[in-house]
C-alpha positions in Angstrom: -91.7 -43.3 -1.8 -92.1 -40.0 -0.1 -88.9 -38.0 0.6 -87.7 -38.1 4.1 -88.0 -34.8 6.1 -84.8 -33.0 6.8 -83.2 -33.8 10.2 -84.0 -31.2 12.8 -81.3 -28.7 13.5 -79.5 -29.3 10.1 -79.6 -26.8 7.3 -78.2 -27.9 3.9 -78.2 -24.4 2.4 -74.9 -22.5 2.9 -76.8 -19.3 3.5 -78.9 -20.9 6.2 -76.1 -22.8 7.9 -74.3 -21.1 10.7 -71.9 -22.2 13.5 -72.2 -20.5 16.9 -68.7 -19.5 17.9 -69.7 -18.8 21.5 -69.9 -22.5 22.3 -66.2 -23.3 21.7 -64.1 -20.2 21.1 -63.9 -16.5 21.4 -61.9 -13.4 20.4 -59.1 -14.1 22.9 -58.6 -17.5 21.3 -58.3 -15.8 17.9 -55.7 -13.3 19.3 -53.6 -16.1 20.9 -53.8 -18.0 17.6 -52.5 -15.0 15.7 -49.7 -14.3 18.2 -48.5 -17.9 17.9 -48.9 -18.0 14.2 -46.7 -14.8 13.8 -44.3 -16.1 16.5 -44.3 -12.7 18.3 -43.7 -11.8 21.9 -47.0 -11.5 23.8 -45.4 -8.7 25.8 -44.6 -6.8 22.6 -47.5 -7.4 20.3 -47.1 -5.8 16.8 -50.6 -4.3 17.1 -50.9 -3.1 13.5 -50.1 -6.5 12.1 -52.3 -8.4 14.5 -55.2 -5.9 14.0 -55.1 -6.3 10.2 -55.1 -10.1 10.4 -57.8 -10.1 13.1 -60.1 -8.0 10.8 -59.4 -10.4 7.9 -60.5 -13.3 10.0 -63.7 -11.5 11.0 -64.4 -10.8 7.3 -63.9 -14.5 6.5 -66.1 -15.6 9.3 -68.9 -13.4 8.1 -68.5 -14.7 4.5 -68.7 -18.2 5.9 -71.9 -17.2 7.7 -70.4 -18.1 11.1 -72.2 -16.6 14.0 -69.8 -13.8 14.9 -70.6 -12.8 18.5 -70.6 -9.3 19.7 -67.4 -10.0 21.7 -65.5 -10.4 18.4 -66.6 -7.0 17.1 -65.8 -5.3 20.5 -62.3 -6.8 20.4 -61.8 -5.5 16.8 -62.8 -2.0 18.0 -60.4 -2.4 21.0 -57.5 -3.4 18.7 -58.2 -0.5 16.4 -58.3 1.9 19.4 -55.0 0.6 20.7 -53.5 0.9 17.3 -54.6 4.5 17.0 -53.2 5.4 20.4 -49.8 3.8 19.5 -49.7 6.0 16.4 -49.8 9.2 18.5 -46.5 11.0 19.0 -44.5 9.5 21.9 -43.6 11.8 24.8 -40.0 12.9 25.3 -38.2 9.9 26.8 -36.1 12.2 28.9 -39.2 13.3 30.8 -41.0 11.3 33.5 -44.1 9.8 32.0 -46.7 7.7 33.9 -48.6 6.7 30.8 -48.9 3.0 30.4 -48.5 1.0 27.2 -52.0 0.8 25.6 -51.4 -2.9 25.1 -50.8 -3.6 28.8 -54.4 -4.3 29.7 -54.8 -6.6 26.6 -51.7 -8.5 27.5 -52.9 -9.0 31.1 -56.2 -10.4 29.7 -54.4 -12.7 27.4 -52.1 -14.1 30.1 -55.0 -14.7 32.4 -57.0 -16.4 29.7 -54.0 -18.6 28.8 -53.9 -19.8 32.4 -57.6 -20.6 32.3 -57.3 -22.5 29.0 -54.3 -24.4 30.3 -56.2 -25.5 33.4 -59.2 -26.5 31.3 -57.1 -28.5 28.9 -55.4 -30.3 31.8 -58.9 -31.3 33.2 -60.0 -32.4 29.7 -56.9 -34.6 29.2 -57.5 -36.3 32.6 -61.1 -36.9 31.7 -59.9 -38.3 28.3 -57.6 -40.8 30.1 -60.3 -41.9 32.5 -63.0 -42.4 29.9 -60.7 -44.0 27.3 -62.4 -41.9 24.6 -61.2 -39.7 21.8 -58.2 -41.9 21.1 -55.8 -40.4 18.6 -54.6 -42.6 15.7 -51.0 -41.8 16.7 -49.7 -45.3 17.3 -51.1 -46.8 14.2 -49.9 -44.0 12.0 -46.5 -43.9 13.7 -45.8 -47.5 12.7 -46.5 -46.7 9.1 -44.7 -43.4 9.0 -41.6 -44.5 11.0 -39.2 -42.3 12.9 -40.1 -39.1 10.9 -43.7 -39.2 12.3 -44.6 -36.1 14.4 -47.3 -36.5 17.1 -50.5 -35.0 15.9 -52.7 -32.6 17.9 -56.4 -32.0 17.4 -57.1 -28.8 15.4 -59.0 -25.8 16.7 -61.3 -23.7 14.5 -58.9 -20.9 13.8 -56.2 -23.3 12.7 -58.7 -24.8 10.3 -59.7 -21.3 9.1 -56.0 -20.4 8.5 -55.6 -23.5 6.4 -58.8 -22.7 4.5 -57.7 -19.1 4.0 -54.6 -20.5 2.3 -56.8 -22.7 0.1 -58.8 -19.6 -0.9 -55.6 -17.6 -1.6 -54.3 -20.3 -3.9 -57.6 -20.6 -5.7 -57.3 -16.9 -6.7 -54.3 -17.8 -8.8 -56.2 -20.3 -10.9 -57.5 -19.3 -14.3 -61.2 -18.4 -14.3 -63.3 -21.1 -15.9 -67.0 -20.7 -16.7 -69.0 -23.2 -14.7 -72.8 -24.1 -14.5 -74.8 -22.2 -11.9 -76.0 -25.3 -10.0 -75.0 -25.2 -6.4 -74.3 -28.4 -4.4 -75.8 -28.5 -0.9 -73.8 -29.0 2.3 -75.7 -32.3 2.9 -74.6 -33.6 -0.6 -71.1 -32.4 -0.1 -70.9 -34.3 3.3 -72.0 -37.5 1.5 -69.2 -37.0 -1.1 -66.6 -36.3 1.5 -67.6 -39.3 3.6 -67.5 -41.5 0.5 -64.0 -40.3 -0.2 -62.9 -40.9 3.4 -64.3 -44.4 3.3 -61.7 -45.3 0.7 -58.7 -44.3 2.8 -57.6 -44.2 6.4 -57.1 -40.4 6.3 -57.2 -37.5 3.9 -55.1 -34.4 3.7 -57.1 -31.2 4.4 -56.3 -29.7 1.0 -57.3 -32.9 -0.8 -60.9 -32.2 0.3 -61.0 -29.2 -2.0 -59.3 -30.7 -5.0 -62.5 -31.0 -7.1 -64.0 -27.6 -6.1 -64.5 -25.5 -9.2 -65.4 -22.2 -7.6 -65.1 -20.1 -4.4 -68.6 -21.1 -3.5 -67.7 -24.8 -3.8 -64.7 -24.2 -1.6 -66.9 -22.5 1.0 -69.5 -25.3 0.9 -66.7 -27.9 1.3 -65.4 -26.1 4.4 -68.9 -25.8 5.9 -69.5 -29.5 5.2 -66.3 -30.3 7.1 -67.4 -28.1 10.1 -70.7 -30.0 10.1 -69.0 -33.3 10.0 -66.9 -32.3 13.0 -70.0 -31.1 14.8 -71.8 -34.4 14.0 -68.6 -36.2 15.3 -68.2 -38.3 12.1 -64.7 -37.1 11.6 -61.7 -35.9 13.6 -59.1 -33.4 12.4 -55.5 -33.5 13.5 -52.4 -31.4 12.8 -48.7 -32.4 12.8 -47.2 -29.9 15.2 -48.5 -26.4 15.8 -48.8 -25.3 12.2 -48.0 -28.6 10.3 -50.1 -30.5 7.8 -53.7 -31.2 8.7 -55.3 -34.6 8.2 -58.9 -35.7 8.4 -59.9 -39.1 9.9 -63.2 -40.7 9.6 -64.6 -42.1 12.9 -65.5 -45.7 13.0 -68.7 -45.1 14.9 -70.3 -41.6 14.4 -72.0 -40.0 17.4 -75.4 -38.4 17.4 -75.9 -35.2 15.5 -77.4 -33.1 18.3 -74.0 -32.5 19.9 -72.1 -29.2 19.5 -68.9 -28.5 17.5 -66.9 -28.4 20.7 -68.0 -31.9 21.8 -70.5 -30.8 24.4 
């Protein structure tokens, strides 16, 4: 039997696989995520801390071969510029000074964007109720978990990346073990993860990486998860804003030609 040709639009090589960020998120989403994660006041952003973390995310996205749009690079340059301005000597507080806080324009953009996102989310929730789609497994899980169960929310990309970054950081603490050079493909890893999810109702995010032997295996696993989300064969939820992340296999996978954001 002749091998079947690869499905159009799907690349099994980690180096060839890429996710276009423009379709579902942007630099302001990343900034809002970092502000929430650090629990800081949006009107008093610790620019040095946020800039350092933002640059770390950009580096991770590039390592994952995510399609980092020019807007992300422009925002990085903007943050660095704001940081440099804030390091300049401050004028005498006893003198009148008309100079505005260099963060002010950025804060205005973030507040305006939050309003836009809130309106978009409200419209999406209404559409969800009308179409009776994308039902969360809350009720079924709540019965099992009891009163301690916390309502789950669907995870965005940066929350996934934050969880994956934690997995990478913990992996650095493991003793180095020589391993064969053979590299599993994303397609093979998807098959392995789906087989694992078929044996249980849900799987913890970190459990997906339990058998990964190298940093490259960790990256392939994460890219496989992104592809599974894009193909709509799984859904990923989080307990609270920064709680535990769980992966649920869909009963009826959708077609593969749809985007990561569900469009």
